[in-house]
N, C-alpha and C positions, 0 to 999 in steps of 0.2 A: 504493500500500500504506500501511497505517497506520504511524505512527511507533512504534518499539519503545523503551520506556523501561525501564531496568534497575532492578529493585527487589531488591537483593541480600539484604536481610533485612526481610521484611514486619513483623517485630516491632520493628524499629528504623529506621523510615523517615527519611531525611534531610529536613531542613526545606525545602531547595530543591526537592525532588521534590514534597512536599506542596503547596508554593506553585505549582509549575508545573501540577499537576493541578487545583488550585483555579481558576487562571486559565482553564484549558480548560473546566471545568464552567460557569463564569460566562459564557463565550462561547457556550455551548450545544453543546459537543462531546459525543460519546459515547465513553466509555472502556471498556476491558475489563481485568480483572485478577483475581488470586486472592482467594478468600474463605476462610473456614474450612471450606467444603465444596468446591464446584467453582469454576471461573473464572466471573465474573459480568459483566454489562453494567451500566454506571453512567452515569447522567446526573442533572442536577438536574430532578426531576419537575415543578418549577414553571416550567421553560423549555419552552414549548409545542412548538417545533420539534424539540428534542432528544427530548422524550417521544414525539412523533409518529414519529420515526425508529425508536425502539425498539419501539413498538407495531406498526409495520409490519413490522419485521424478525422479530418474534416471532409475527406473526399475531394480535395481541391486539386487533384491531378487531372481533373476532367474539364478544365477550362474556366473554373470559377476563381477569380482573383482573391487574394488575402489582403484585407485592409490593414493599414499600419496606423499606430498611435504615435504622435510626436509631442515633444515637450513644448515647442513654440513654433512660431512662423518661420524662424531661421532654419530649423530642422526641416520643415516642410519644403522650403525653397530648395534645399540641397537634394531633395528627392524628386523634384519636378524639373522638366526641361524648361517649362515656363508656367507661371501662375497668372492666368488671365485676370484683368482688372476686376471683373465682377466676382471671380472666385476669391480674390483678395478681400473684397468688400464683405463677402459672406463670412470669411474667416474672422474679420474684425467684428462682425455683428453677432456671430453665434459661437465663437470659440472663447474660452474653453466651454465645451458643451456637446450636445448630442447630434452634431451634424458632421457626416463624412462627405468630403468633397473630392470628387474624382478629377485628377489632373493628368496631363501627359507625363509619363514616368521618365526620370533620368536614366541614363544607361547603367548607373550604379545599382539600380533596384533589381534584385534577383528575379530570374525568370519564373520561379515558382510563385512569386508574389503577383506578378502581372499576368501570368498564364497566357502570354502571347497577345494581350490586348493593347500593349503599349501604353497603358494607363495604370495609375495607382490611386487607391482611395485613402485619404489622409484625414485624421481627426485629432484634435487636441482635447483630451478628456478633462472634465471638471473634477479631477481626482488628485489630491495633493501628493499622495505617496507615489502614484505612477509618474507624475511630473518630476518629482525629485529623483526617482529611479532612472528615468530617461536622461535627465540632466547629468547624472553621475555616469551613465553608460556612454553618453555623448552621441546618442543616436536613437532611432525609433525602436518600438516593440511591435510585434504582431498584435492585432486587436480583434480577433475573431472570438465569437462567444464560446463559452466552455460547455460544449455539448457536441454530440455526434450530429452530423448533418441530417436535417429532417426531424430532429427531436427538439423538445421544449428547452429553451435556454435555462441554465441553472441560476438560481437566485440565492443559494447558500453554499457554504463549503461542503456540507454533508451531501448535497445534491451532486456537486461536482465529483466527489469521491465515489458516490454510488454509480454515477454514469460513466466515469472514465477510469476508475481504479488505478492500475499501475501505469497507465499511459501518460500520466504526468508525474513529475518528480517531487513537486511540493505544491501544497494548496495554502494560500493565505486566507485565514478565517477572519473576515472583516464584518461579520454579521450578515443580515439579509440585504441583498442588493436593492437599490432604489426602485428598479423596474425589472420586469421580465421582457421588456420590449427593447429592441436594439436601436441603434442610431438611425436617423434618416440619411439616405444616401442620394446625392445629387451629382450630376455632371454639368459642367458649364461649357457651352460651345458658342460659336459666333451667332447662332440663332437664339441663344438664351439658355435658360435652365431646364433641365429634364430631371424629374424626380424618379429615380430608379427603385427606391424603396422608401415608403413612409414609415417613420418610427416615432421617436420621442419628440421631435420637432415637427410641428404641423406644416404641411406644404403651403398653406395659406400664409403663414408667417414668413416663410422664405420668399414667396412671391411678392409679398408686400414690401419687404426690404429691397428686393431687386428692382421693383418699380420705382421706389423712391430714388435709388441710385441712378437708374437710367434717365430719370427726369431731372437730375441735378445738373 
Protein backbone atom coordinates (compact mmCIF):
# COMPACT_ATOMS: atom_id res chain seq x y z
CA UNK A 1 0.00 0.00 0.00
CA UNK A 2 1.15 3.59 -0.54
CA UNK A 3 2.52 5.58 2.37
CA UNK A 4 -0.06 7.89 3.91
CA UNK A 5 1.28 11.39 4.62
CA UNK A 6 -0.70 13.73 6.87
CA UNK A 7 -1.37 17.19 5.47
CA UNK A 8 -3.25 18.75 8.34
CA UNK A 9 -3.66 22.15 6.69
CA UNK A 10 -3.03 22.40 2.93
CA UNK A 11 -2.93 26.20 3.26
CA UNK A 12 -0.02 26.00 5.73
CA UNK A 13 2.12 23.01 4.74
CA UNK A 14 5.12 22.27 6.98
CA UNK A 15 8.50 22.73 5.33
CA UNK A 16 9.59 19.17 6.12
CA UNK A 17 6.56 17.75 4.31
CA UNK A 18 7.27 19.87 1.23
CA UNK A 19 10.88 18.68 1.27
CA UNK A 20 9.84 15.04 1.65
CA UNK A 21 7.45 15.32 -1.31
CA UNK A 22 10.10 17.10 -3.35
CA UNK A 23 12.56 14.26 -2.78
CA UNK A 24 9.94 11.72 -3.83
CA UNK A 25 9.15 13.62 -7.03
CA UNK A 26 12.83 13.88 -7.90
CA UNK A 27 13.12 10.10 -7.48
CA UNK A 28 10.32 9.64 -9.98
CA UNK A 29 7.57 8.69 -7.56
CA UNK A 30 3.85 9.24 -8.15
CA UNK A 31 1.94 11.08 -5.42
CA UNK A 32 -1.73 11.76 -4.84
CA UNK A 33 -3.22 14.58 -2.84
CA UNK A 34 -5.93 17.23 -2.63
CA UNK A 35 -6.23 20.14 -5.02
CA UNK A 36 -8.73 22.98 -5.08
CA UNK A 37 -11.05 20.62 -6.97
CA UNK A 38 -10.66 16.83 -6.59
CA UNK A 39 -7.73 14.73 -5.39
CA UNK A 40 -5.06 14.64 -8.10
CA UNK A 41 -2.15 12.52 -9.31
CA UNK A 42 1.20 14.29 -9.27
CA UNK A 43 4.57 13.52 -10.77
CA UNK A 44 7.40 15.44 -12.38
CA UNK A 45 6.33 15.32 -16.06
CA UNK A 46 9.99 15.49 -17.09
CA UNK A 47 10.68 12.19 -15.32
CA UNK A 48 9.87 9.64 -18.08
CA UNK A 49 9.16 6.62 -15.89
CA UNK A 50 6.84 8.50 -13.54
CA UNK A 51 4.97 10.08 -16.43
CA UNK A 52 4.60 6.71 -18.12
CA UNK A 53 3.07 5.26 -14.95
CA UNK A 54 0.44 8.00 -14.81
CA UNK A 55 -0.26 7.74 -18.53
CA UNK A 56 -0.80 4.00 -18.16
CA UNK A 57 -2.96 4.34 -15.06
CA UNK A 58 -5.20 6.92 -16.72
CA UNK A 59 -5.27 5.20 -20.10
CA UNK A 60 -3.61 8.25 -21.63
CA UNK A 61 -1.61 6.31 -24.21
CA UNK A 62 -4.65 6.49 -26.47
CA UNK A 63 -4.53 10.14 -27.52
CA UNK A 64 -5.87 12.00 -24.47
CA UNK A 65 -3.42 14.66 -23.22
CA UNK A 66 -2.36 15.00 -19.58
CA UNK A 67 -2.95 18.46 -18.04
CA UNK A 68 -0.19 20.19 -16.12
CA UNK A 69 -0.27 22.33 -13.00
CA UNK A 70 2.01 25.38 -12.78
CA UNK A 71 3.16 27.55 -9.92
CA UNK A 72 2.75 30.82 -11.81
CA UNK A 73 2.43 32.40 -15.23
CA UNK A 74 6.21 32.33 -15.74
CA UNK A 75 6.15 28.54 -15.56
CA UNK A 76 3.20 28.55 -17.95
CA UNK A 77 5.08 30.70 -20.46
CA UNK A 78 8.00 28.24 -20.51
CA UNK A 79 5.65 25.40 -21.43
CA UNK A 80 3.99 27.23 -24.32
CA UNK A 81 5.30 28.34 -27.70
CA UNK A 82 3.01 31.32 -27.32
CA UNK A 83 0.32 32.52 -24.93
CA UNK A 84 -2.39 34.31 -26.92
CA UNK A 85 -3.43 37.67 -25.41
CA UNK A 86 -6.92 36.41 -24.59
CA UNK A 87 -5.45 33.33 -22.88
CA UNK A 88 -3.20 35.61 -20.81
CA UNK A 89 -6.25 37.66 -19.85
CA UNK A 90 -8.10 34.54 -18.72
CA UNK A 91 -5.09 33.53 -16.64
CA UNK A 92 -5.17 36.92 -14.96
CA UNK A 93 -8.89 36.66 -14.32
CA UNK A 94 -9.20 33.04 -13.16
CA UNK A 95 -5.80 31.98 -11.83
CA UNK A 96 -5.18 30.63 -9.32
CA UNK A 97 -8.36 28.62 -9.68
CA UNK A 98 -10.32 26.01 -11.55
CA UNK A 99 -9.64 26.95 -15.17
CA UNK A 100 -7.37 24.87 -17.42
CA UNK A 101 -6.27 26.77 -20.52
CA UNK A 102 -5.04 24.86 -23.57
CA UNK A 103 -2.17 26.59 -25.40
CA UNK A 104 0.36 25.57 -28.08
CA UNK A 105 2.96 23.38 -26.40
CA UNK A 106 6.64 24.19 -26.24
CA UNK A 107 8.97 21.53 -27.72
CA UNK A 108 10.16 20.81 -24.18
CA UNK A 109 6.77 19.37 -23.19
CA UNK A 110 6.93 15.53 -23.30
CA UNK A 111 5.01 13.71 -25.99
CA UNK A 112 3.09 11.65 -23.40
CA UNK A 113 1.66 14.93 -22.13
CA UNK A 114 0.58 16.34 -25.49
CA UNK A 115 -0.36 12.99 -27.08
CA UNK A 116 0.41 14.36 -30.53
CA UNK A 117 -1.97 17.31 -30.24
CA UNK A 118 0.76 19.95 -30.20
CA UNK A 119 -1.03 21.55 -27.25
CA UNK A 120 -0.88 21.47 -23.47
CA UNK A 121 -3.51 22.25 -20.84
CA UNK A 122 -2.19 24.46 -18.03
CA UNK A 123 -3.67 25.49 -14.69
CA UNK A 124 -2.47 27.35 -11.64
CA UNK A 125 -4.32 25.74 -8.73
CA UNK A 126 -5.61 27.71 -5.77
CA UNK A 127 -3.77 25.36 -3.45
CA UNK A 128 -0.90 26.65 -1.32
CA UNK A 129 1.00 23.42 -0.72
CA UNK A 130 1.02 22.57 -4.43
CA UNK A 131 2.21 26.05 -5.38
CA UNK A 132 5.07 25.81 -2.87
CA UNK A 133 5.94 22.33 -4.08
CA UNK A 134 6.13 23.46 -7.71
CA UNK A 135 8.16 26.54 -6.76
CA UNK A 136 10.64 24.25 -4.98
CA UNK A 137 10.68 21.80 -7.89
CA UNK A 138 11.19 24.63 -10.36
CA UNK A 139 8.66 23.21 -12.77
CA UNK A 140 5.15 21.84 -13.27
CA UNK A 141 3.36 18.78 -11.97
CA UNK A 142 0.86 16.55 -13.68
CA UNK A 143 -2.67 17.58 -12.77
CA UNK A 144 -4.98 14.70 -13.66
CA UNK A 145 -7.57 13.46 -11.19
CA UNK A 146 -6.75 10.58 -8.83
CA UNK A 147 -8.93 7.85 -10.29
CA UNK A 148 -8.90 5.38 -13.12
CA UNK A 149 -10.26 6.71 -16.39
CA UNK A 150 -14.05 6.58 -16.45
CA UNK A 151 -14.40 6.27 -12.67
CA UNK A 152 -15.61 8.88 -10.19
CA UNK A 153 -12.86 11.29 -9.06
CA UNK A 154 -11.63 10.70 -5.52
CA UNK A 155 -12.52 13.22 -2.82
CA UNK A 156 -10.56 11.72 0.11
CA UNK A 157 -7.28 9.96 0.72
CA UNK A 158 -9.14 6.80 1.64
CA UNK A 159 -10.92 6.81 -1.72
CA UNK A 160 -7.60 7.23 -3.53
CA UNK A 161 -6.07 4.31 -1.67
CA UNK A 162 -9.11 2.12 -2.32
CA UNK A 163 -9.17 2.98 -6.02
CA UNK A 164 -5.48 2.94 -6.86
CA UNK A 165 -3.76 0.86 -4.20
CA UNK A 166 -0.08 0.28 -4.92
CA UNK A 167 -0.16 2.23 -8.17
CA UNK A 168 0.81 5.37 -6.27
CA UNK A 169 3.77 5.67 -3.93
CA UNK A 170 2.29 8.07 -1.38
CA UNK A 171 -1.02 9.78 -0.63
CA UNK A 172 -1.26 13.12 1.12
CA UNK A 173 -4.28 13.13 3.41
CA UNK A 174 -5.59 16.69 3.37
CA UNK A 175 -9.15 15.92 4.37
CA UNK A 176 -12.09 15.99 1.98
CA UNK A 177 -11.54 17.74 -1.35
CA UNK A 178 -13.50 20.90 -2.02
CA UNK A 179 -15.22 19.40 -5.05
CA UNK A 180 -15.74 16.15 -6.93
CA UNK A 181 -15.82 18.18 -10.10
CA UNK A 182 -12.74 18.89 -12.20
CA UNK A 183 -11.55 22.15 -13.67
CA UNK A 184 -13.18 23.78 -16.66
CA UNK A 185 -11.05 23.30 -19.79
CA UNK A 186 -10.93 25.88 -22.58
CA UNK A 187 -8.89 26.46 -25.68
CA UNK A 188 -8.25 29.90 -27.17
CA UNK A 189 -7.98 30.35 -30.93
CA UNK A 190 -8.15 33.25 -33.37
CA UNK A 191 -11.91 32.62 -33.52
CA UNK A 192 -12.33 32.93 -29.75
CA UNK A 193 -12.87 30.57 -26.82
CA UNK A 194 -14.01 26.99 -27.06
CA UNK A 195 -15.11 25.22 -23.87
CA UNK A 196 -13.84 21.64 -24.06
CA UNK A 197 -15.18 20.63 -20.64
CA UNK A 198 -17.25 22.59 -18.18
CA UNK A 199 -16.28 22.12 -14.56
CA UNK A 200 -15.98 24.31 -11.49
CA UNK A 201 -15.82 27.58 -13.45
CA UNK A 202 -19.05 28.36 -15.30
CA UNK A 203 -18.76 28.82 -19.06
CA UNK A 204 -20.87 31.96 -18.74
CA UNK A 205 -18.31 33.54 -16.42
CA UNK A 206 -15.51 32.85 -18.88
CA UNK A 207 -17.50 34.22 -21.80
CA UNK A 208 -18.34 37.38 -19.84
CA UNK A 209 -14.69 38.06 -19.05
CA UNK A 210 -13.71 37.45 -22.68
CA UNK A 211 -16.38 39.80 -23.95
CA UNK A 212 -15.23 42.59 -21.64
CA UNK A 213 -11.63 42.04 -22.81
CA UNK A 214 -12.57 42.04 -26.51
CA UNK A 215 -14.52 45.25 -26.10
CA UNK A 216 -11.76 47.10 -24.26
